[in-house]
C-alpha positions in Angstrom: 0.1 0.1 -0.1 2.0 3.1 -1.4 -0.5 5.6 0.2 0.0 4.4 3.8 -0.3 7.1 6.5 0.9 6.9 10.1 -2.7 6.5 11.2 -3.0 3.8 8.7 0.1 2.1 10.0 -1.0 2.3 13.5 -4.3 0.8 12.7 -3.1 -2.0 10.9 -0.7 -2.6 13.7 -3.5 -2.8 16.2 -5.7 -4.9 13.9 -3.0 -7.4 13.4 -2.3 -7.2 17.2 1.3 -6.1 17.0 0.7 -3.6 19.2 -1.8 -1.4 21.1 -2.3 2.2 20.3 -3.2 3.3 23.7 0.3 1.8 24.8 2.1 3.9 22.4 0.0 6.9 23.7 0.8 6.4 27.1 4.4 5.0 27.1 5.9 6.0 23.7 7.9 4.2 21.1 11.1 3.8 23.4 9.6 0.3 25.0 9.5 -1.3 21.6 7.0 -1.1 18.7 6.8 -3.7 16.0 8.2 -2.3 13.0 9.8 0.8 14.6 12.4 -0.9 16.7 15.7 -0.9 14.9 17.3 2.1 13.0 16.7 0.2 9.5 13.1 0.1 10.4 12.6 3.7 11.5 14.9 5.0 8.6 12.7 3.3 6.2 9.6 4.5 8.0 11.1 8.2 7.9 11.8 8.1 4.2 8.2 6.7 3.6 6.7 9.2 5.6 8.9 12.0 5.6 6.4 14.7 4.1 3.8 13.7 6.4 6.2 14.1 9.5 7.3 17.4 8.2 3.6 18.8 7.7 3.1 17.6 11.3 6.0 19.7 12.4 4.9 22.7 10.1 1.3 22.8 11.4 2.5 22.5 15.0 5.0 25.2 14.4 2.0 27.3 13.0 -0.3 26.4 16.0 2.2 27.5 18.6 4.0 30.2 16.8 7.4 28.5 17.7 10.2 27.5 15.1 10.3 23.9 14.1 13.9 23.6 15.6 13.0 25.1 18.8 9.8 22.8 19.1 12.3 19.7 18.3 14.5 20.7 21.2 11.7 20.1 23.6 10.7 16.7 22.4 11.5 13.5 24.4 14.8 12.1 23.1 16.1 15.5 21.6 19.5 15.0 23.5 20.1 11.6 22.2 20.4 12.9 18.3 23.9 12.9 17.1 23.7 12.1 13.4 21.2 11.3 10.6 20.1 8.1 11.7 19.0 8.9 15.2 17.6 12.4 13.9 15.3 10.2 11.8 14.5 7.9 14.5 13.7 10.8 16.8 11.3 12.3 14.4 9.7 8.9 13.6 8.8 8.1 17.3 7.7 11.6 18.0 5.3 11.5 14.9 4.1 8.0 15.8 3.5 8.9 19.5 1.6 12.2 18.5 -0.5 10.4 16.1 -1.4 7.5 18.5 -2.3 10.3 21.5 -4.4 12.1 18.7 -6.4 8.9 18.1 -6.8 8.3 21.7 -7.9 11.7 22.5 -10.4 11.5 19.5 -11.7 8.3 21.0 -12.1 10.2 24.3 -14.2 13.0 22.6 -16.4 10.8 20.8 -20.0 10.2 22.3 -19.8 6.8 21.3 -16.7 4.7 22.2 -15.2 3.4 19.0 -12.5 0.7 18.9 -9.1 1.6 17.6 -9.7 0.1 14.1 -13.1 2.2 13.7 -11.0 5.4 15.0 -8.5 4.8 12.3 -11.1 4.4 9.7 -12.9 7.7 10.8 -9.7 9.6 10.7 -8.4 8.5 7.4 -12.1 9.4 5.9 -11.7 12.9 7.5 -8.1 13.0 5.9 -9.3 12.1 2.5 -12.0 14.7 2.6 -9.6 17.3 3.7 -7.4 16.3 0.7 -10.1 16.4 -1.5 -11.1 19.9 -0.5 -7.7 21.2 -0.6 -7.2 19.7 -4.1 -4.4 17.3 -2.9 -6.1 14.4 -4.6 
């Protein structure tokens, strides 16, 4: 699937019982997430999702009125970045954790509790509608 988003990755992982989105939202990626454990995995994930990750950083920068480098300096794990591989790993874990928290927060805000796969489907549909409205598709 070439158009896999971070949200889709999380939904597939939960659906396949590789991990729980709620665990990622609560504990982060440092404890080990299937498919995001080794640098070879996180570097490949970064390369595949680079635009989405940087769009997330840009949106956060716009929302907070802080520069992207300033924001990144405050993320968990920033002190461990010392080369390109650790930088990519750092950004992947940040993005995956953020999306997992967004999914969990969305579920809490819904009047009817959806299971994680329904949440992913809901967010994917919304993302497709947003893309169509913006002329991205």
